[in-house]
C-alpha positions in Angstrom: 29.1 12.4 -8.7 32.5 12.5 -7.0 31.6 15.7 -5.3 28.6 14.2 -3.4 30.6 11.1 -2.4 33.2 13.4 -0.8 30.6 14.3 1.9 31.1 11.8 4.8 27.4 11.8 5.8 26.1 11.1 2.3 28.8 8.5 1.7 27.7 6.7 4.9 24.0 6.9 3.9 24.9 5.6 0.4 26.6 2.5 1.9 23.5 1.7 3.9 21.2 2.2 0.9 23.4 0.0 -1.2 22.6 -2.9 1.2 18.9 -2.2 1.2 18.6 -1.7 -2.6 20.4 -5.0 -3.1 17.7 -6.7 -0.9 14.9 -4.9 -2.8 16.3 -6.0 -6.2 16.4 -9.7 -5.4 13.1 -9.9 -3.4 10.4 -8.8 -5.8 10.9 -11.3 -8.7 11.8 -14.1 -6.2 8.5 -13.7 -4.3 6.6 -14.2 -7.6 8.7 -17.2 -8.5 8.1 -18.7 -5.1 4.3 -18.4 -5.6 4.6 -20.0 -9.0 6.4 -22.9 -7.5 3.9 -23.3 -4.7 0.8 -23.1 -6.8 1.8 -23.7 -10.4 -0.3 -20.8 -11.5 1.0 -17.9 -13.6 -1.9 -15.7 -12.6 -1.3 -16.2 -8.9 2.4 -15.4 -9.5 1.5 -12.2 -11.2 -0.9 -11.3 -8.4 2.2 -11.0 -6.2 3.4 -8.0 -8.1 -0.1 -6.5 -7.8 0.0 -7.0 -4.0 3.2 -4.9 -3.9 1.6 -2.1 -6.0 -1.8 -2.1 -4.4 -0.8 -0.1 -1.3 0.0 2.9 -3.6 -3.5 4.2 -3.0 -2.5 4.9 0.6 0.4 7.1 -0.4 -1.1 10.4 0.8 -1.7 8.9 4.2 1.8 7.5 4.3 3.3 10.9 3.3 1.4 12.6 6.1 2.6 10.1 8.6 6.2 10.4 7.4 6.2 14.2 7.7 5.1 14.1 11.4 8.5 12.7 12.6 12.2 13.6 12.3 13.7 12.1 9.2 16.7 10.2 10.5 15.0 8.3 13.4 12.0 7.6 11.2 14.1 6.2 8.4 15.9 4.0 10.9 12.7 2.7 12.3 11.2 2.1 8.9 14.2 -0.1 7.9 14.0 -2.1 11.1 10.2 -2.6 10.6 10.8 -3.7 7.0 13.3 -6.3 8.2 10.7 -7.5 10.8 7.9 -7.9 8.3 9.9 -10.3 6.2 10.1 -12.8 9.0 6.7 -14.5 8.4 8.2 -15.9 5.1 10.1 -18.4 7.2 6.7 -20.0 8.0 5.8 -20.7 4.3 5.9 -24.4 3.5 3.2 -25.3 1.0 0.5 -23.9 -1.3 -1.9 -23.2 1.6 0.7 -20.7 3.0 0.6 -18.5 -0.1 -1.5 -16.0 1.7 1.5 -15.3 3.9 3.5 -14.3 0.8 0.7 -12.0 -0.4 0.5 -10.4 3.1 4.2 -9.8 3.2 4.2 -8.5 -0.4 1.5 -6.0 0.4 3.2 -4.8 3.6 6.5 -4.7 1.7 4.8 -2.4 -0.9 3.6 -0.2 1.9 7.1 -0.1 3.4 8.6 0.8 0.0 6.4 3.9 -0.2 7.3 4.8 3.3 11.0 4.4 2.8 10.9 6.3 -0.5 9.1 9.3 1.1 11.4 9.3 4.2 14.5 9.0 2.0 13.5 12.0 -0.1 13.1 14.1 3.0 16.3 12.9 4.5 18.3 13.7 1.3 16.7 17.1 1.2 17.8 17.6 4.8 21.4 16.4 4.4 22.4 17.6 0.9 22.9 21.2 -0.3 20.5 22.3 -2.9 23.1 22.5 -5.6 24.1 18.8 -5.0 20.6 17.3 -5.0 20.8 16.3 -8.7 24.2 14.5 -8.1 22.7 12.6 -5.1 19.6 11.5 -7.0 21.6 10.7 -10.1 24.0 8.4 -8.1 21.1 6.6 -6.5 19.3 6.1 -9.8 22.6 4.8 -11.4 22.8 2.2 -8.7 19.2 1.3 -9.0 19.6 0.7 -12.7 22.7 -1.4 -12.1 20.7 -3.5 -9.6 18.0 -4.0 -12.2 20.6 -5.6 -14.4 21.9 -8.1 -11.8 19.3 -8.2 -9.0 16.4 -10.1 -10.5 18.8 -12.7 -12.1 20.7 -13.0 -8.8 17.5 -13.4 -6.9 16.2 -16.1 -9.2 19.5 -18.0 -9.1 19.7 -17.8 -5.3 16.1 -18.9 -5.0 16.8 -22.0 -7.2 19.9 -22.8 -5.1 18.8 -21.9 -1.6 15.0 -21.6 -1.5 12.7 -18.8 -0.5 13.7 -18.8 3.2 17.3 -18.0 2.3 16.1 -15.0 0.2 14.0 -13.8 3.1 17.1 -14.0 5.3 19.2 -12.0 2.8 16.5 -9.3 2.6 16.4 -9.0 6.4 20.2 -8.7 6.6 20.1 -5.9 3.9 17.5 -3.8 5.8 19.2 -4.3 9.1 22.5 -3.2 7.6 20.8 0.0 6.3 19.4 0.6 9.8 22.7 0.1 11.4 24.4 2.6 9.1 21.7 5.2 9.6 22.4 5.1 13.4 25.9 6.4 12.6 24.7 9.5 10.7 25.2 12.8 12.5 22.0 14.2 14.0 21.0 17.3 12.1 19.9 20.5 13.8 16.3 20.4 14.8 14.1 22.4 12.5 11.4 24.5 14.0 8.1 22.5 14.6 5.7 22.9 11.7 2.4 24.5 12.0 -0.2 21.8 12.7 -3.5 21.9 10.8 -6.5 19.7 11.1 -5.5 16.2 9.8 -7.7 16.4 6.7 -6.0 19.6 5.7 -2.5 18.1 6.4 -3.4 14.9 4.5 -4.2 16.9 1.3 -1.3 19.4 1.7 1.0 17.4 -0.6 -1.6 17.3 -3.5 -2.4 21.0 -3.0 1.3 21.8 -3.3 1.6 19.8 -6.4 -1.4 21.5 -8.0 -0.3 25.0 -6.9 3.4 25.0 -7.8 3.7 25.7 -11.6 6.8 23.7 -12.3 5.6 20.6 -10.3 2.1 20.9 -11.9 3.6 20.9 -15.4 6.0 18.1 -14.6 3.2 15.8 -13.4 0.8 16.6 -16.2 3.5 16.0 -18.8 4.9 12.9 -17.2 1.4 11.6 -16.5 0.5 12.0 -20.2 3.6 10.0 -21.2 2.9 7.4 -18.6 -0.5 6.7 -20.1 1.2 5.0 -23.0 4.7 4.2 -21.9 3.4 1.2 -20.0 2.2 -0.4 -23.2 5.7 -1.4 -23.9 5.6 -4.0 -21.1 3.3 -6.2 -23.3 4.3 -4.9 -26.7 7.9 -6.0 -26.3 6.8 -9.7 -26.2 4.9 -9.2 -29.5 7.9 -7.5 -31.0 10.2 -10.4 -30.1 7.7 -13.1 -31.2 6.0 -11.6 -34.3 8.6 -9.2 -35.4 12.0 -10.9 -34.7 10.6 -14.5 -34.8 12.5 -15.3 -31.6 11.7 -17.1 -28.4 10.3 -15.1 -25.4 13.6 -15.6 -23.6 15.2 -13.1 -26.0 13.3 -10.4 -24.0 15.9 -11.0 -21.3 18.7 -9.9 -23.7 16.8 -6.7 -24.6 16.2 -6.0 -20.9 19.9 -6.3 -20.3 20.6 -3.7 -23.0 18.0 -1.5 -21.5 19.8 -1.8 -18.2 23.0 -0.6 -19.8 21.1 2.4 -21.1 19.8 3.0 -17.6 23.3 3.2 -16.2 24.3 5.7 -18.9 21.2 7.8 -18.1 21.9 7.8 -14.4 25.5 8.9 -14.9 24.5 11.7 -17.3 21.5 13.0 -15.4 23.3 15.4 -12.9 25.1 17.2 -15.8 21.8 17.4 -17.7 20.0 18.9 -14.7 22.8 21.5 -14.3 22.4 22.4 -18.0 18.6 22.2 -18.6 17.0 22.3 -15.2 14.7 19.7 -13.7 11.8 20.2 -16.0 14.1 20.2 -19.0 15.7 17.0 -17.9 12.3 15.4 -17.4 11.3 16.5 -20.9 14.5 14.9 -22.3 13.7 11.7 -20.5 10.2 11.5 -21.8 11.2 12.5 -25.3 13.9 9.9 -25.5 11.2 7.3 -25.3 9.7 8.5 -28.6 12.4 7.5 -31.0 12.8 4.2 -29.1 9.1 3.4 -29.6 9.1 4.5 -33.2 12.2 2.3 -33.9 10.5 -0.7 -32.3 7.6 -0.3 -34.8 10.0 -1.6 -37.4 11.3 -5.1 -36.6 15.0 -5.0 -37.0 17.4 -6.4 -34.4 19.9 -3.6 -34.8 17.3 -0.9 -34.5 15.9 -2.9 -31.6 19.1 -2.7 -29.6 19.4 1.1 -30.2 15.7 1.5 -29.2 15.9 -0.3 -25.9 19.2 1.5 -25.1 17.3 4.8 -25.5 14.4 3.6 -23.5 16.9 2.7 -20.7 18.4 6.2 -20.8 14.9 7.6 -20.5 14.0 6.2 -17.1 16.7 7.7 -14.8 16.5 11.1 -16.5 12.8 11.3 -15.7 13.3 10.1 -12.1 16.2 12.4 -11.4 14.5 15.4 -12.9 11.3 14.7 -11.0 12.8 13.9 -7.6 15.2 16.8 -7.7 12.4 19.2 -8.7 10.3 17.9 -5.7 13.1 18.4 -3.3 14.0 21.9 -4.6 10.5 23.3 -4.9 8.9 21.8 -1.7 9.2 23.1 1.9 11.1 20.6 4.0 8.0 19.9 6.2 6.0 18.8 3.1 8.6 16.7 1.3 7.3 13.4 2.5 3.7 14.1 1.5 4.6 15.5 -1.9 7.0 12.6 -2.7 4.3 10.1 -1.7 1.6 11.9 -3.6 3.8 12.0 -6.6 4.3 8.2 -6.5 0.5 7.8 -6.4 -0.2 10.3 -9.2 2.5 8.7 -11.5 1.8 5.1 -10.7 -1.9 5.3 -11.5 -1.4 6.1 -15.2 1.5 3.5 -15.4 -0.7 0.8 -13.9 -3.5 1.7 -16.3 -1.2 1.7 -19.3 0.3 -1.7 -18.5 -3.2 -3.2 -18.3 -4.4 -1.4 -21.4 -1.4 -2.5 -23.4 -1.9 -6.1 -22.4 -5.5 -5.8 -23.7 -4.9 -3.8 -26.9 -2.0 -6.0 -28.1 -4.6 -8.8 -28.6 -6.6 -6.7 -31.0 -4.3 -4.3 -32.7 -1.0 -4.7 -34.5 1.9 -4.1 -32.1 3.6 -1.8 -34.7 0.6 0.6 -34.7 0.7 0.7 -30.9 4.4 1.4 -30.8 3.8 4.2 -33.3 1.1 5.6 -31.0 3.5 5.4 -28.0 6.1 7.3 -30.0 3.8 10.1 -31.0 2.2 10.5 -27.6 5.6 10.6 -25.8 6.9 13.1 -28.3 3.9 15.4 -27.5 4.4 14.9 -23.8 8.1 15.7 -24.1 7.3 18.8 -26.1 4.8 20.0 -23.5 7.4 19.6 -20.8 10.1 21.2 -22.9 8.0 24.4 -23.3 7.9 24.7 -19.6 11.6 24.2 -18.9 11.9 27.9 -18.0 9.8 27.1 -14.8 12.9 25.4 -13.2 16.2 27.2 -13.8 19.3 25.1 -13.6 20.7 24.9 -10.0 23.2 27.5 -9.2 21.9 30.1 -11.6 20.7 33.3 -10.2 17.8 35.4 -11.6 18.9 38.6 -13.3 19.3 41.5 -10.9 16.8 44.2 -11.8 18.3 47.4 -12.9 17.2 50.5 -11.1 15.8 53.4 -13.2 18.2 56.2 -13.9 17.0 59.3 -12.1 17.6 62.7 -13.7 20.3 64.8 -12.0 19.0 67.6 -9.8 18.8 71.0 -11.4 21.7 73.4 -10.5 21.0 76.9 -9.5 20.8 79.4 -12.4 24.0 81.0 -11.4 25.9 77.7 -11.8 24.3 76.7 -15.1 27.3 77.7 -17.2 29.9 76.3 -14.9 31.9 73.5 -16.6 31.6 70.0 -15.1 34.5 67.7 -14.4 34.0 66.0 -17.8 34.3 69.2 -19.7 30.7 69.4 -20.7 28.3 72.2 -19.9 24.8 72.1 -18.6 22.2 73.7 -20.8 21.0 77.0 -19.6 17.8 76.9 -17.5 14.6 77.5 -19.3 
């Protein structure tokens, strides 16, 4: 990752993203805690997370909008707009104002999709193809680190300063990111893309995902894994309560260990992409979840720590493999739409599996469900692994085809017996 940080333009962008990612990591949980304090309802607090996820259905439209504008100015404007949409939080005073929090949460979720699609296109524009895995790996490492400290820091700051202070911190983070982006060098203007009718442009991202073999296999395999991986969000509480006989607060310890695994996965992901390619790295990420789930089917604290560590390694490998594959296999004019469509396609199974896990854990033994997750992710990882040849590791070149050896032209009859330079003789003509 040192190589990518030697590039002044990416180093500058990384500094701005560090500020905005810090704001993101402290805001999400803090908004839910704020609703809980205002209303006293766990359900209304959980609805805050749903409000953030709900705009995902608009992802194809967002991607189409992102692709219509130059990357750097658009990313700058999106950060400024995100800072502005947090300002209504200063008006929240009592339970009757909770609708403001929901509105901001929904707009924030929409902004998150927009920023993600724009950032994917901006990185593709700035970074050479052979360094895309390093750039994505570095960003995933930081995101995993933020997952370790961000939610706890956000909760602590909310308890000490209140929700308005957190809104102010978030605004400062996004404004800082916008200020840094203004200092980025303006890239050469790409030729204007061919404009189609807007329905055709809107579905171009999904058509590209369906038509590109490596992307199609990646989404099918990862989607299959996602259908059960979300079960763990609910199963981990049953594991701690019924299996380890500990309080629910112990989940926080396991989440911390998972965050450590996420850091390790983020650091190792560029090397894995260079060795296995993007689909192979994605396969490894999904497959790592299988032994983790199978180990959690047996309640033992030592196995539990190893399991959640492996689960932590899994996430950045899947994200780096998938994002790098999108950036390498997508025309620059389509990156926003493809990135946004991928978010929608992946998030649907994840949301379904989280809800299904919460329902099933009330009827079935959590150990059986963990075993099911282990088998399903092993199958999904195997399916992806069989398609690893679809994405060769960056920097490798396809073999140069050898030309057929043509027979030497026949010599005249009178020269047939003349010796060649090698000392051999041609056979006499027939």
